[in-house]
C-alpha positions in Angstrom: 21.8 50.1 4.0 19.7 50.2 7.1 18.5 46.5 7.0 20.6 44.0 9.1 19.6 41.1 6.9 22.7 39.1 7.8 21.9 38.6 11.5 18.1 39.3 11.9 15.8 36.4 11.7 13.0 36.3 9.0 10.8 34.0 7.0 11.7 32.6 3.7 9.6 30.3 1.4 10.8 27.3 -0.7 8.8 26.6 -3.8 8.2 22.9 -4.5 6.7 20.7 -7.0 3.2 19.5 -6.2 3.2 16.6 -3.5 6.9 17.1 -2.6 6.6 19.5 0.2 7.3 16.8 2.8 10.8 16.3 1.1 11.6 20.0 1.2 10.5 20.1 4.9 12.9 17.3 5.7 15.7 19.3 3.9 14.8 22.4 6.0 15.0 20.4 9.3 18.3 18.9 8.1 19.7 22.4 8.2 18.7 22.8 11.7 15.8 25.2 10.9 12.2 25.4 12.0 9.5 24.6 9.4 6.9 27.4 9.9 4.2 26.0 7.4 3.5 23.7 4.5 1.0 24.6 1.8 0.5 23.4 -1.7 3.7 24.0 -3.5 5.4 25.9 -0.7 7.3 25.3 2.5 8.0 28.2 4.8 10.9 28.3 7.2 12.4 30.6 9.8 16.1 31.7 9.8 18.6 34.3 8.8 19.2 35.4 5.3 22.4 33.4 5.5 20.3 30.4 6.3 18.1 31.2 3.2 21.0 31.2 0.8 22.4 28.0 2.3 19.0 26.4 1.7 19.2 27.8 -1.8 22.7 26.1 -2.3 21.7 22.7 -0.8 18.1 22.0 -1.7 17.8 19.1 -4.1 14.1 19.2 -4.6 13.1 22.9 -4.1 12.9 25.0 -7.2 13.0 28.7 -5.8 13.7 30.4 -2.6 11.8 33.6 -1.7 12.9 36.0 1.1 9.7 37.4 2.6 9.7 41.2 2.8 6.1 41.5 4.0 3.1 39.5 4.5 -0.5 40.4 5.4 -4.1 40.5 4.2 -4.9 41.5 0.6 -8.7 41.1 0.1 -8.7 44.2 -2.3 -6.5 46.1 -4.6 -6.4 49.0 -2.0 -5.3 46.8 0.8 -2.6 45.3 -1.4 -1.4 48.8 -2.4 -1.2 49.7 1.4 0.8 46.7 2.2 3.3 47.4 -0.7 3.8 51.0 0.7 5.0 49.4 4.0 8.1 48.0 2.2 11.1 50.3 2.0 11.8 49.5 -1.7 14.7 52.2 -1.9 16.5 50.3 0.9 15.8 46.9 -0.8 16.6 47.4 -4.4 19.5 49.2 -6.2 18.8 52.4 -8.2 17.7 51.7 -11.7 17.3 48.0 -11.1 15.6 45.9 -13.9 12.8 44.0 -12.2 10.5 41.0 -13.0 7.4 40.4 -10.8 6.3 36.8 -10.6 2.6 36.4 -9.4 1.4 33.0 -8.1 -1.9 32.0 -6.5 -5.3 33.4 -6.8 -7.5 36.1 -5.2 -10.8 37.3 -6.4 -10.0 40.9 -7.2 -7.0 39.9 -9.4 -8.5 38.9 -12.8 -5.1 39.4 -14.7 -1.8 38.7 -12.8 -0.2 41.6 -14.9 -2.5 44.0 -12.8 -1.0 42.9 -9.5 2.4 43.1 -11.1 1.7 46.6 -12.2 0.7 47.6 -8.7 4.1 46.3 -7.3 6.0 48.3 -10.0 3.9 51.4 -9.3 4.8 51.3 -5.7 8.5 50.8 -6.3 8.6 53.7 -8.9 6.7 56.0 -6.5 9.1 55.6 -3.8 12.1 55.9 -6.3 10.6 59.2 -7.7 10.2 60.7 -4.1 13.8 59.9 -3.5 14.9 61.3 -6.9 16.4 57.9 -7.8 16.3 56.4 -11.3 13.1 54.6 -11.9 13.4 50.8 -12.3 12.6 49.0 -15.5 10.4 46.1 -15.9 12.4 43.2 -17.6 10.9 39.8 -18.3 13.9 38.1 -19.9 17.1 39.0 -18.0 16.1 40.9 -15.0 18.7 41.9 -12.3 16.1 41.0 -9.6 13.0 38.9 -9.5 10.3 39.8 -7.0 7.7 37.1 -6.0 4.0 37.7 -4.9 2.1 34.8 -3.7 -1.7 35.0 -3.0 -3.7 32.5 -1.0 -6.8 32.6 1.1 -7.0 36.4 1.2 -3.3 36.6 2.4 -0.3 37.6 0.3 3.4 37.2 0.7 5.7 39.7 -1.0 9.5 38.9 -1.4 12.6 38.6 -3.3 13.2 35.5 -5.4 16.9 34.9 -4.4 17.9 32.5 -7.1 16.7 34.5 -10.1 16.8 31.5 -12.4 15.1 28.1 -11.6 17.1 25.8 -9.3 16.6 22.8 -11.5 19.3 24.6 -13.8 22.4 23.1 -12.0 24.9 24.4 -14.5 26.2 21.2 -16.0 23.5 20.6 -18.6 23.5 23.1 -21.6 21.3 20.8 -23.8 19.1 17.9 -22.9 17.6 15.8 -25.6 14.1 15.2 -27.1 12.6 15.1 -23.6 15.2 15.9 -20.8 14.3 15.0 -17.2 14.3 18.0 -14.9 17.1 17.7 -12.2 14.6 18.4 -9.4 12.4 15.6 -10.6 15.3 13.3 -10.7 16.0 14.1 -7.0 12.4 13.7 -6.1 12.6 10.2 -7.4 15.9 9.5 -5.5 14.4 10.8 -2.3 11.3 8.8 -2.5 13.3 5.7 -3.2 15.8 6.4 -0.4 18.7 5.1 -2.5 21.2 6.4 0.1 19.7 4.3 2.9 21.9 2.2 2.6 24.2 3.5 -0.1 24.4 1.3 -3.2 27.6 0.0 -4.6 26.3 0.1 -8.1 23.8 2.4 -9.9 22.7 1.6 -13.4 20.5 3.7 -15.9 19.6 1.7 -18.9 17.8 4.7 -20.6 20.2 7.4 -19.5 19.4 10.0 -22.1 21.4 13.1 -21.1 22.6 11.5 -17.9 20.5 13.5 -15.4 19.6 10.6 -13.1 23.2 9.4 -13.0 24.6 12.9 -12.3 22.0 13.7 -9.6 22.5 10.3 -8.0 26.3 10.7 -7.9 26.0 14.3 -6.5 23.5 13.0 -3.8 25.7 10.1 -2.7 28.9 12.4 -2.7 27.1 15.2 -0.7 27.9 17.6 -3.6 25.6 20.7 -3.2 23.4 21.1 -6.2 24.1 24.7 -6.7 27.8 24.6 -6.4 28.3 25.7 -9.9 25.9 28.7 -9.6 27.8 32.0 -9.6 26.8 34.9 -7.5 25.9 36.9 -10.7 23.1 34.3 -11.3 21.5 35.4 -8.1 19.0 38.3 -7.7 21.0 41.5 -7.2 19.5 43.3 -4.3 20.8 44.9 -1.1 20.4 41.7 0.9 23.0 39.9 -1.3 25.8 42.2 -0.2 25.4 41.1 3.4 26.3 37.4 2.8 29.3 35.8 1.1 28.1 33.4 -1.5 31.6 32.3 -2.2 32.2 31.3 1.5 28.9 29.4 1.6 29.9 27.4 -1.5 33.4 26.8 0.0 31.9 25.4 3.3 29.6 23.0 1.4 32.5 21.8 -0.7 34.3 20.8 2.5 31.5 18.2 3.1 32.0 16.5 -0.3 33.0 12.8 -0.2 34.6 10.7 -3.0 31.8 8.3 -4.0 32.2 4.6 -3.2 29.5 3.8 -5.8 30.1 2.8 -9.5 27.8 4.5 -12.0 26.9 2.9 -15.3 24.6 4.4 -18.0 23.7 3.5 -21.6 21.3 4.5 -24.3 20.6 3.3 -27.7 20.9 6.9 -29.0 24.5 7.7 -29.7 23.7 11.5 -29.7 22.2 11.2 -26.3 25.3 9.4 -25.0 27.6 12.1 -26.3 25.4 14.7 -24.6 25.5 12.7 -21.4 29.2 12.4 -21.5 29.5 16.3 -22.0 27.2 16.9 -19.1 29.0 14.5 -16.8 32.3 16.2 -17.8 31.0 19.6 -16.9 29.7 18.3 -13.6 33.2 17.1 -12.8 32.1 13.5 -12.4 33.7 11.6 -15.4 36.0 9.7 -13.0 33.0 7.9 -11.4 30.3 7.7 -14.2 30.6 5.6 -17.3 28.1 5.9 -20.2 28.0 3.8 -23.5 25.8 3.1 -26.5 23.8 -0.1 -25.9 20.2 -1.4 -26.1 18.1 -2.2 -23.2 18.6 -5.9 -24.1 22.1 -5.3 -22.8 20.9 -4.9 -19.2 22.5 -8.2 -17.8 24.4 -8.6 -14.5 27.4 -10.1 -16.3 27.9 -6.8 -18.1 28.7 -5.0 -14.9 31.1 -7.3 -13.1 28.8 -7.6 -10.1 29.6 -9.7 -6.9 27.2 -11.2 -4.4 28.1 -8.3 -2.0 27.0 -5.5 -4.4 23.9 -3.5 -3.6 22.4 -2.4 -7.0 20.0 0.2 -8.0 18.6 0.2 -11.4 17.1 3.7 -12.1 15.3 4.8 -15.3 13.2 7.4 -16.9 12.2 5.4 -20.0 10.2 7.0 -22.8 6.5 7.3 -22.2 3.3 8.5 -23.9 4.0 12.2 -24.3 7.8 11.4 -25.0 8.7 9.7 -28.2 7.5 6.3 -29.5 4.2 4.6 -30.2 2.1 2.9 -27.6 2.9 -0.6 -28.8 6.6 0.1 -28.8 6.5 1.6 -25.3 4.7 -1.5 -24.0 7.3 -3.8 -25.4 10.1 -1.6 -24.1 8.8 -1.7 -20.5 8.1 -5.5 -20.8 11.8 -6.1 -21.8 13.0 -3.9 -19.0 11.1 -5.9 -16.6 12.4 -9.2 -18.1 16.0 -8.1 -17.9 15.6 -6.8 -14.3 14.5 -10.3 -13.1 18.0 -11.5 -13.6 19.4 -9.2 -10.9 19.7 -10.5 -7.3 19.6 -8.3 -4.2 18.8 -5.3 -6.3 16.1 -2.6 -6.6 14.5 -1.0 -9.6 13.3 2.6 -9.5 11.1 4.1 -12.4 9.7 7.5 -13.1 7.3 7.7 -15.8 3.9 9.3 -16.8 1.2 6.8 -16.1 0.6 4.0 -13.7 0.1 1.8 -16.8 3.8 1.9 -17.5 4.7 1.0 -13.9 2.5 -2.1 -14.3 3.8 -2.8 -17.8 7.2 -4.0 -16.5 5.4 -7.1 -15.1 7.0 -6.8 -11.7 5.2 -6.3 -8.3 5.9 -2.8 -7.0 6.9 -2.4 -3.3 5.7 1.2 -3.4 4.3 3.8 -5.8 4.0 7.6 -5.6 2.1 10.0 -7.8 2.9 13.7 -8.4 2.4 16.4 -11.0 4.9 18.6 -12.7 4.5 21.0 -15.7 0.9 20.0 -15.9 1.8 16.3 -16.4 1.1 13.5 -14.0 4.2 11.5 -13.1 4.4 8.1 -11.3 7.4 6.8 -9.3 7.6 3.0 -8.8 10.0 1.0 -6.5 10.6 -2.7 -7.1 12.6 -5.2 -5.1 14.4 -7.6 -7.4 15.5 -11.3 -7.0 14.0 -11.8 -3.6 11.3 -14.4 -4.6 11.3 -14.6 -8.4 9.4 -17.9 -8.5 6.4 -16.5 -6.7 6.4 -13.4 -8.8 6.5 -15.3 -12.0 3.7 -17.6 -11.0 1.5 -14.7 -9.8 2.0 -12.7 -13.0 1.4 -15.7 -15.3 -2.1 -16.5 -13.9 -5.4 -14.6 -14.7 -8.3 -13.7 -12.3 -11.1 -16.2 -12.3 -14.4 -15.2 -13.9 -16.1 -14.9 -10.5 -14.0 -11.9 -9.3 -14.2 -10.0 -12.5 -17.4 -8.0 -11.5 -15.7 -6.7 -8.5 -12.5 -5.8 -10.4 -14.5 -4.0 -13.1 -16.3 -2.0 -10.4 -13.0 -1.0 -8.9 -11.8 0.3 -12.3 -15.0 2.2 -12.8 -14.8 3.7 -9.2 -11.2 4.8 -9.7 -12.1 6.5 -13.0 -15.1 8.3 -11.3 -13.0 9.5 -8.4 -10.2 10.9 -10.3 -11.7 14.5 -10.4 -12.4 14.3 -6.7 -8.9 13.3 -5.9 -7.4 16.1 -8.1 -9.8 18.7 -6.6 -8.8 17.7 -3.1 -5.2 17.1 -3.7 -5.6 13.9 -1.8 -4.3 10.3 -1.9 -6.8 8.8 0.6 -10.4 7.9 -0.3 -13.1 5.3 -0.2 -12.8 3.1 -3.3 -15.7 0.6 -2.8 -18.6 0.4 -0.3 -20.5 -2.8 -0.6 -21.5 -1.9 -4.2 -22.0 -5.5 -5.1 -24.1 -7.7 -2.6 -21.9 -10.6 -3.2 -18.7 -8.7 -2.2 -19.8 -7.2 1.1 -16.6 -5.3 1.8 -15.5 -1.6 2.3 -12.2 -0.7 0.6 -10.4 2.5 1.5 -7.1 3.5 -0.1 -4.4 5.5 1.8 -1.6 6.4 -0.4 -0.4 3.1 -1.7 -2.0 1.0 1.1 -5.4 -0.7 1.1 -7.7 -1.0 4.2 -10.2 -3.6 3.5 -13.1 -4.4 5.9 -15.4 -7.2 5.4 -18.8 -7.4 7.1 -19.3 -10.8 8.6 -21.7 -12.8 6.5 -25.0 -13.9 8.0 -25.2 -17.6 9.1 -27.4 -18.4 6.0 -24.3 -18.0 3.8 -22.2 -21.1 3.2 -19.0 -20.6 5.2 -16.8 -22.3 2.6 -18.2 -20.0 -0.2 -17.7 -16.9 2.0 -14.2 -18.0 2.6 -13.5 -18.6 -1.1 -14.7 -15.2 -1.9 -12.6 -13.7 0.9 -9.5 -15.3 -0.5 -10.4 -14.1 -4.0 -10.5 -10.5 -2.7 -7.2 -10.8 -0.9 -5.4 -12.2 -3.8 -6.8 -10.3 -6.8 -7.9 -6.8 -5.6 -4.3 -5.7 -4.6 -2.9 -7.2 -7.9 -5.6 -5.4 -9.9 -4.8 -2.1 -8.2 -1.1 -2.6 -8.4 -0.8 -2.6 -4.6 1.8 -4.9 -2.9 0.2 -7.6 -0.6 2.2 -6.4 2.3 0.5 -3.1 2.0 -3.0 -4.5 2.5 -4.7 -4.6 5.8 -7.8 -6.8 6.1 -10.3 -6.6 9.0 -13.6 -8.2 9.8 -16.6 -6.2 11.2 -19.9 -7.2 12.7 -22.6 -5.3 10.8 -25.0 -5.4 13.8 -22.5 -3.5 16.2 -20.3 -1.6 13.8 -17.2 -2.7 15.9 -14.2 -4.4 14.4 -13.6 -7.9 15.5 -9.8 -8.1 15.4 -7.1 -8.1 17.9 -4.9 -5.2 18.7 -1.7 -5.3 16.7 1.5 -4.8 18.6 3.2 -3.2 15.6 1.3 -0.2 14.3 1.4 0.3 10.5 1.4 4.0 10.1 1.0 5.7 6.7 1.4 9.4 5.6 -1.5 10.8 3.6 -2.3 14.2 2.1 -5.5 16.3 1.6 -5.8 19.8 0.3 -2.2 20.8 1.4 -2.6 19.1 4.8 -0.8 16.0 6.0 -2.0 13.3 8.3 -0.8 10.0 9.7 -3.2 7.0 9.7 -2.6 3.8 11.7 -4.1 0.9 9.7 -3.6 -1.8 12.2 -3.9 -0.9 15.8 -7.4 0.5 16.3 -10.9 0.1 14.8 -10.6 3.6 13.2 -7.4 4.6 11.5 -7.1 8.2 12.8 -8.8 10.1 9.9 -12.5 10.2 9.0 -12.4 10.3 5.3 -16.1 11.3 5.1 -15.3 14.6 6.9 -13.3 15.7 4.0 -15.8 18.5 2.9 -15.9 19.8 6.5 -12.2 20.0 6.6 -12.2 21.9 3.3 -14.8 24.3 4.7 -12.8 24.9 7.8 -9.7 25.6 5.6 -11.8 28.3 3.8 -13.8 29.9 6.6 -11.8 30.0 9.8 -9.6 33.1 9.4 -9.5 35.1 12.5 -12.1 32.8 14.4 -11.7 31.3 17.9 -12.4 27.6 17.4 -13.2 24.9 19.9 -13.1 21.2 18.7 -14.9 18.9 21.1 -14.4 15.1 21.0 -11.4 16.2 18.8 -10.1 12.6 18.2 -6.8 12.9 16.3 -7.3 16.6 15.6 -7.7 16.6 11.8 -10.5 19.1 12.0 -8.4 21.2 14.4 -5.5 21.1 11.8 -7.9 22.4 9.1 -9.1 25.3 11.3 -5.4 26.1 12.1 -4.3 26.0 8.6 -7.4 28.1 7.7 -5.7 30.8 9.9 -8.0 30.5 12.9 -7.1 33.0 15.6 -7.0 30.3 18.2 -7.9 26.5 18.2 -8.7 24.6 21.3 -9.0 20.8 21.1 -10.5 18.5 23.8 -10.6 14.8 24.2 -10.5 12.3 27.0 -8.0 10.1 25.3 -4.3 10.8 25.9 -3.5 8.6 22.9 -5.6 10.8 20.5 -4.4 14.0 22.0 -0.7 12.9 21.4 -1.8 11.9 17.9 -3.3 15.4 17.4 0.0 17.0 18.6 1.8 15.0 15.9 -0.7 16.1 13.2 0.0 19.7 14.1 3.8 19.2 13.9 3.8 17.5 10.5 1.7 20.4 9.2 4.4 22.9 10.3 2.0 24.1 13.1 3.7 24.6 16.5 1.5 22.8 19.1 2.7 25.3 21.8 0.7 28.0 20.0 -2.5 26.0 20.3 -4.5 24.5 23.3 -4.9 20.8 23.8 -7.1 19.7 26.9 -7.4 16.2 28.2 -10.9 16.2 29.8 -14.3 14.6 29.9 -16.2 16.9 27.4 -19.5 16.5 29.2 -18.0 17.7 32.5 -15.7 20.4 31.0 -18.7 22.0 29.2 -20.4 22.7 32.6 -17.5 24.2 34.3 -17.6 28.0 34.3 -18.9 28.5 30.8 -18.1 31.8 29.1 -19.0 32.9 25.6 -15.5 32.9 24.0 -15.7 30.7 20.8 -16.9 31.9 17.3 -17.1 28.3 16.1 -17.6 25.0 18.0 -17.0 21.7 16.3 -19.2 19.0 18.0 -18.6 15.6 16.7 -19.4 13.1 19.5 -19.5 9.3 19.4 -22.8 7.6 19.0 -22.4 6.0 22.5 -19.7 6.1 25.2 -19.3 5.5 28.9 -16.6 6.7 31.3 -15.4 4.3 34.0 -14.2 7.1 36.3 -17.6 8.7 36.5 -20.0 6.0 35.4 -21.4 8.6 33.0 -22.8 7.5 29.7 -23.4 9.4 26.4 -26.2 8.4 24.1 -26.2 10.8 21.1 -29.9 10.4 20.3 -30.9 10.9 23.9 -28.3 13.5 24.9 -27.7 15.7 21.8 -30.2 18.4 22.8 -28.5 19.0 26.2 -25.1 18.7 24.6 -26.0 21.5 22.1 -27.4 23.6 25.0 -24.1 23.3 26.9 -22.2 24.4 23.8 -24.4 27.4 23.3 -23.1 28.7 26.6 -19.6 28.9 25.3 -20.6 30.5 22.0 -19.7 34.1 21.3 -22.3 36.4 19.6 -22.9 35.6 16.0 -21.1 32.3 16.6 -22.1 28.9 15.1 -21.8 25.2 15.9 -21.1 22.4 13.4 -22.8 19.3 14.9 -22.0 16.0 13.3 -22.7 12.5 14.3 -22.8 9.1 12.6 -25.8 7.4 14.3 -27.6 5.8 11.4 -31.2 6.4 12.7 -30.5 9.9 14.1 -33.3 12.4 14.4 -32.7 16.1 15.5 -34.8 16.9 18.4 -37.5 19.5 17.5 -36.6 21.6 20.5 -33.2 22.4 18.9 -35.0 23.9 15.9 -37.3 26.0 18.2 -34.5 27.8 20.0 -31.8 27.8 17.2 -31.4 28.4 13.5 -30.6 25.1 12.0 -29.3 24.2 8.6 -29.0 20.7 7.5 -25.7 20.3 5.6 -25.7 16.5 5.5 -26.1 16.1 1.7 -23.6 19.0 1.0 -21.1 17.4 3.3 -20.7 14.2 1.5 -18.3 13.7 -1.4 -18.6 11.2 -4.2 -16.8 8.3 -2.6 -19.4 8.3 0.3 -22.6 9.0 -1.6 -23.8 5.3 -1.7 -25.1 5.8 1.9 -24.8 8.8 4.1 -22.1 8.0 6.8 -22.9 11.0 9.0 -25.4 13.8 9.7 -24.1 17.4 9.8 -25.9 20.5 11.0 -24.9 24.1 11.2 -26.5 25.6 14.4 -26.6 29.2 15.6 -28.7 30.6 18.4 -31.9 32.7 17.6 -32.0 36.3 18.6 -34.6 37.4 20.9 -36.7 38.7 18.1 -36.4 35.4 16.3 -37.5 33.5 19.4 -40.8 35.5 19.6 
């Protein structure tokens, strides 16, 4: 074959469960490879075909590996056909291969995925006919090779699915139970909990079912490759496979295996489930380290496991939940008993994976951290609990009830959460404004970032009794986190002066940084060090528009702050992105935002400069889109220059027009409450007020910004 797959570098994509691409990206980096991109459900990496198969062998969270044969634009069926013809299918596939084509993603011209699959088969068969080769068959059940086509934002990736069968099929489980836990989900749970940092001495699963969590935990702690039982015959049979030695790859990984220093215990009330678990454990070759027995959850007691004070214990469970078995009342009692039994363990941790946050809360313990994700159309929640650290405080807190005075606020929070659920799902985000001074007696703003709360209180006027104000403040601090299931240490409380809009709190020497997600992008917020946290939540719609409309554009982001809008433009496949800000801190932050989104900062331009001065230095029309989001007021010590957005915005827009290419446009945003656009701007430009359209549900109580789309009028339009 002509292709030198073994030594040439290419791109491969790793399919992931929703909201787990960060875990897969970490796995890629652990292999010493570069992450090229992270999108919803996919992580792309650069490496050789050997690297791709090693990733297949070792990924614990990924569910498929696709070697990319071709990628490009596919905005029409004809363009897709042309792209398919650029692939040498006769050099890629064996004669007479049986093929399945998996289509993912969406594009406007594909109404039925079978149509796109047929176009792929037509291209392959046409090339086979020209070369007088046997025509390949289309096979859905047991194909010899699986091809993958992924559409997204007008682009398409075409490749070979290397693993053929899903990677959650490890080879040790031939039957599960009434509702077996997928192996990849178990590993997501273990990764989120970081159970190997440090390694536990004891792992207990009191609802072990078919033993998946115990087996996956043992394999993880023993550095056993998840796919070591996969034979080469279970991989897609294509010409690239003959250039690597799967047997050698497996042998290399087996040299890294370690005998576990952890003891593993599991039990289940269902004797059939225990028998299945024992069979699975034996097939995995782990019977020496994992013990499972028939027992009830009431038997979860420290004395049953011969624990010492030096033991580090993890209790891991995937108990039954709403769509799995049992009635609601029985489930609530099961989770309550589990929580009660766990309280007897000292210096231990509990990790749960279940369907609803309701069940995480039902154990009656305060969680240290929670994660949400989706798999198979079902929402899943993972909760982490520290056990035995301060049981007295936990019991007292859980036994009390909120006073009547705080209930209006708690009820409003519940209502707001429900109203925002569609918004969060649509934008695939875990950061949003939950409450914005909805009730006059509770004059606070509450933002949620993942499982952290950022609460800002407007200082009450002098007419309000200080004691009463302080009492309400304490009620908020005590009951809002508990009502939302947020650990107290995950709450940041700040005080703001309404008249100035500036936070009145000292700079914290220890930044509290939290990772958040939005529409396939990833950002890092700092909840403690600065007034603003590093991400303007109200600009979510603008970031979404940039994702959808920047393909091929040259983008300039002025007053770029931490570069979130720049990231959106880059992820939207902008031709170039230039980000300018005066602050070294913010530009460093912007660099980091590009890196965590799989974007190499070296491929983009970051300029530290005074924007007002930079705009006047040799302007040339080179940008198709300029993002102008200046502060309301600023002054520069070095030049004694000030910016007042109401006074200066017309001149600022004029300066931007000098840098604008023909047919270019400006997004001009500001958050000055009393802002009025100068009439002269409308006289010389086409202006569209996008303010209303740029505000999502969580900010609709009061417009936090103004947004205008501005483009210069032509000579005819100026007449």
